[in-house]
C-alpha positions as CSV (number, residue, x, y, z in Angstrom):
1,M,-12.9,7.9,-18.8
2,P,-16.2,6.2,-17.9
3,V,-17.8,7.3,-14.6
4,R,-17.6,4.3,-12.3
5,P,-19.1,3.7,-8.8
6,R,-16.8,4.6,-6.0
7,N,-14.1,1.9,-5.3
8,D,-14.9,0.1,-8.6
9,L,-11.9,-2.2,-9.5
10,R,-12.4,-1.4,-13.1
11,Q,-11.0,2.0,-12.6
12,Y,-7.5,0.5,-12.4
13,D,-8.1,-1.0,-15.9
14,D,-9.2,2.4,-17.1
15,L,-6.0,4.0,-15.7
16,V,-3.6,1.2,-16.5
17,G,-1.5,3.6,-18.7
18,D,-0.9,5.8,-15.7
19,W,0.9,3.4,-13.4
20,W,4.4,4.5,-14.4
21,Q,3.7,8.1,-15.6
22,P,5.8,10.3,-13.3
23,R,3.1,13.0,-13.4
24,G,0.1,10.8,-14.0
25,R,-2.9,10.1,-11.8
26,F,-1.0,7.6,-9.7
27,A,1.9,10.0,-9.0
28,M,1.3,10.1,-5.2
29,L,1.3,6.3,-5.1
30,H,4.9,6.4,-6.2
31,W,5.7,8.8,-3.3
32,I,3.9,6.6,-0.8
33,A,5.7,3.5,-2.1
34,A,9.0,5.1,-1.4
35,A,7.9,5.8,2.2
36,R,6.6,2.2,2.5
37,A,10.0,0.9,1.4
38,R,11.8,2.7,4.2
39,L,10.1,0.3,6.6
40,V,11.1,-2.9,4.7
41,P,14.2,-4.5,6.3
42,R,17.0,-6.0,4.3
43,A,16.9,-9.8,3.7
44,T,18.5,-11.8,6.4
45,R,18.6,-15.2,4.7
46,P,18.9,-16.6,1.2
47,G,15.5,-17.0,-0.5
48,S,13.8,-14.3,1.6
49,V,10.4,-13.5,0.2
50,L,8.8,-10.0,0.2
51,L,5.0,-10.4,-0.4
52,D,3.5,-7.3,-1.9
53,I,-0.3,-7.5,-1.4
54,A,-2.2,-5.5,-3.9
55,C,1.0,-4.8,-5.7
56,G,-0.7,-2.8,-8.5
57,G,1.7,-1.9,-11.2
58,G,4.7,-2.8,-9.1
59,L,5.5,0.7,-7.8
60,L,7.4,-0.7,-4.8
61,A,9.8,-2.6,-6.9
62,P,12.6,0.0,-7.6
63,H,12.6,0.9,-3.9
64,V,13.3,-2.6,-2.6
65,A,15.3,-4.0,-5.5
66,D,18.6,-3.9,-3.6
67,L,17.3,-5.4,-0.3
68,G,17.9,-9.0,-1.3
69,H,14.3,-10.3,-1.3
70,R,12.4,-12.2,-3.9
71,H,9.6,-9.8,-4.7
72,V,6.3,-11.6,-5.0
73,G,3.1,-9.7,-5.8
74,V,-0.6,-10.4,-5.6
75,D,-3.3,-8.2,-7.2
76,L,-6.9,-8.6,-8.1
77,S,-6.6,-6.3,-11.2
78,P,-6.1,-8.3,-14.4
79,S,-4.5,-5.3,-16.1
80,A,-2.1,-4.4,-13.2
81,V,-0.5,-7.9,-12.9
82,P,1.4,-7.8,-16.3
83,V,2.5,-4.3,-15.6
84,A,4.0,-5.4,-12.3
85,R,5.7,-8.3,-14.0
86,G,7.3,-6.0,-16.5
87,H,8.9,-4.2,-13.6
88,G,10.5,-7.3,-11.9
89,V,7.7,-8.4,-9.6
90,E,6.7,-12.1,-9.6
91,A,3.0,-11.1,-9.7
92,V,-0.1,-13.3,-9.8
93,R,-3.8,-12.6,-9.6
94,G,-5.3,-13.1,-6.2
95,D,-7.6,-11.6,-3.6
96,A,-6.1,-9.9,-0.6
97,Q,-9.0,-11.3,1.5
98,S,-8.1,-14.9,0.5
99,L,-4.5,-15.1,-0.5
100,P,-3.5,-18.1,-2.7
101,L,-0.3,-18.7,-0.7
102,A,0.9,-21.0,2.1
103,S,1.0,-19.9,5.7
104,G,4.3,-18.5,6.8
105,C,5.7,-18.2,3.3
106,A,6.9,-14.6,3.5
107,D,9.6,-12.9,5.5
108,V,8.1,-9.5,4.8
109,V,4.5,-8.7,4.0
110,V,3.5,-5.3,2.7
111,A,0.0,-4.1,2.0
112,G,0.0,-0.6,0.7
113,E,-3.1,1.5,-0.1
114,V,-5.4,-1.6,-0.1
115,L,-7.0,-1.8,3.3
116,E,-9.2,1.2,2.5
117,H,-10.5,-0.7,-0.6
118,V,-11.5,-4.1,0.9
119,H,-14.9,-5.0,2.1
120,D,-13.6,-7.4,4.7
121,L,-10.9,-5.8,6.7
122,A,-10.7,-8.6,9.2
123,A,-10.1,-11.2,6.6
124,T,-7.5,-9.1,4.9
125,V,-5.5,-8.4,8.0
126,T,-5.8,-12.1,9.1
127,E,-4.5,-13.3,5.8
128,A,-1.6,-10.8,5.9
129,C,-0.6,-12.1,9.3
130,R,-1.1,-15.8,8.3
131,V,1.3,-15.7,5.4
132,L,4.0,-13.9,7.4
133,R,6.7,-16.0,9.1
134,P,7.3,-15.7,12.8
135,G,9.8,-13.0,13.3
136,G,8.8,-11.4,9.9
137,T,7.9,-7.8,9.3
138,L,4.4,-6.5,8.4
139,V,4.2,-3.1,6.7
140,L,0.8,-1.4,6.0
141,D,-0.3,2.0,4.8
142,T,-3.9,3.2,4.5
143,I,-6.4,6.0,5.3
144,A,-8.0,6.5,8.7
145,D,-11.8,6.5,9.1
146,T,-11.9,10.1,10.3
147,A,-13.3,13.4,9.1
148,W,-9.8,14.5,8.4
149,G,-9.1,11.3,6.4
150,R,-12.1,11.9,4.2
151,F,-11.3,15.6,3.8
152,C,-7.7,15.0,2.8
153,S,-8.3,12.2,0.4
154,I,-11.7,13.1,-1.2
155,T,-12.8,16.7,-0.5
156,I,-9.4,18.2,-1.2
157,G,-7.4,15.2,-2.5
158,E,-9.6,14.4,-5.5
159,R,-9.2,18.1,-6.6
160,M,-5.4,18.3,-6.3
161,P,-2.8,17.4,-8.9
162,A,-1.3,14.0,-8.0
163,G,-4.2,13.4,-5.6
164,P,-6.4,10.2,-5.8
165,P,-8.3,9.8,-9.0
166,K,-12.0,10.8,-8.6
167,R,-14.2,8.1,-7.1
168,L,-11.2,5.8,-6.5
169,H,-12.1,5.6,-2.8
170,D,-15.2,4.9,-0.9
171,P,-14.9,6.6,2.5
172,A,-17.3,4.0,4.0
173,L,-14.4,1.5,3.8
174,Y,-11.8,3.7,5.5
175,V,-9.9,2.0,8.4
176,D,-10.7,2.2,12.1
177,R,-7.2,2.4,13.6
178,A,-8.1,0.7,16.9
179,E,-9.7,-2.2,15.0
180,L,-6.7,-2.6,12.7
181,V,-4.4,-2.8,15.8
182,R,-6.7,-5.4,17.4
183,L,-6.9,-7.5,14.3
184,A,-3.1,-7.6,13.8
185,R,-2.6,-8.4,17.5
186,A,-4.9,-11.4,17.1
187,G,-2.6,-12.5,14.2
188,G,0.5,-12.2,16.4
189,V,1.6,-8.7,15.2
190,R,1.8,-5.8,17.6
191,L,1.5,-2.7,15.3
192,S,3.1,0.8,15.7
193,L,1.4,3.6,13.8
194,V,2.7,6.8,12.3
195,G,1.1,9.4,10.1
196,L,2.3,10.5,6.7
197,R,2.0,13.7,4.8
198,P,3.6,15.1,1.6
199,S,6.3,17.7,2.1
200,A,4.7,21.1,1.2
201,V,8.0,22.4,-0.1
202,D,8.5,19.4,-2.3
203,Y,4.9,19.5,-3.6
204,L,5.2,23.1,-4.6
205,A,8.5,22.3,-6.4
206,W,6.8,19.3,-8.1
207,L,3.9,21.5,-9.3
208,A,6.5,23.9,-10.8
209,G,8.2,21.0,-12.5
210,R,11.4,21.4,-10.5
211,R,11.1,18.0,-8.6
212,A,10.4,14.6,-10.0
213,E,8.9,13.2,-6.7
214,V,7.7,14.4,-3.4
215,R,8.9,13.2,0.0
216,M,6.3,11.7,2.3
217,L,7.1,12.8,5.9
218,P,6.2,11.2,9.2
219,T,3.7,13.0,11.4
220,R,2.4,12.4,14.9
221,S,-1.2,12.4,13.8
222,T,-2.5,9.2,12.2
223,A,-5.9,10.8,11.5
224,G,-5.3,10.9,7.7
225,L,-2.9,8.8,5.7
226,F,-0.9,6.5,8.1
227,Q,1.6,3.7,8.2
228,A,1.5,0.7,10.5
229,Y,4.3,-1.8,11.0
230,G,5.3,-4.6,13.4
231,I,7.1,-7.9,13.9
232,K,5.2,-11.2,14.1
233,E,5.7,-13.1,17.4
234,G,7.8,-16.2,17.6
235,T,10.8,-17.5,15.8
236,S,11.0,-19.5,12.5
């Protein structure tokens, strides 16, 4: 693999063959996608749209397939979009900081493992809230801008099997939790935060080849990997 600068989008092209490898370099993204899907509500109306911002290779798709939504994805990577389409996502190329979609078009908006990659957090959160219908659900997961977040995702994470590929993250872009809450509130969404961590028992079993996936468990601490979710004010 070529050595890229940290947070270089071309890394996803380099690793395109790993999206759906159960024990590949995106393995943990599968586990996080399963945890993200637990916060996605079932569709309450015909034609309900779930917008998957930075959908990547479509890893969320199997976890939400039976919830009744039309699964639409947006991703900046030219190589990820066709992979997502191959797994049932109506995916298009687009920038999370300027979504090519109408305001209020989505019943659910998810943005998983993307906020720690964008250079304009305010624009990204504002866009996620803009395209969400009043009464709709916003689901996010990302990495906190803390010493613990950097230690878990880079110092240790980049050296662990199933951890993030080396140089995929730039810790300078990690997310200030208070700022995230403030930005979402300005967009009409009051967020609740909860931490996530892999089950140690499952991870050891995965290393030994006795488990296909690892459960991501909720934690009180949001200082590392965390989820945020909330409902947009108003009624549609």
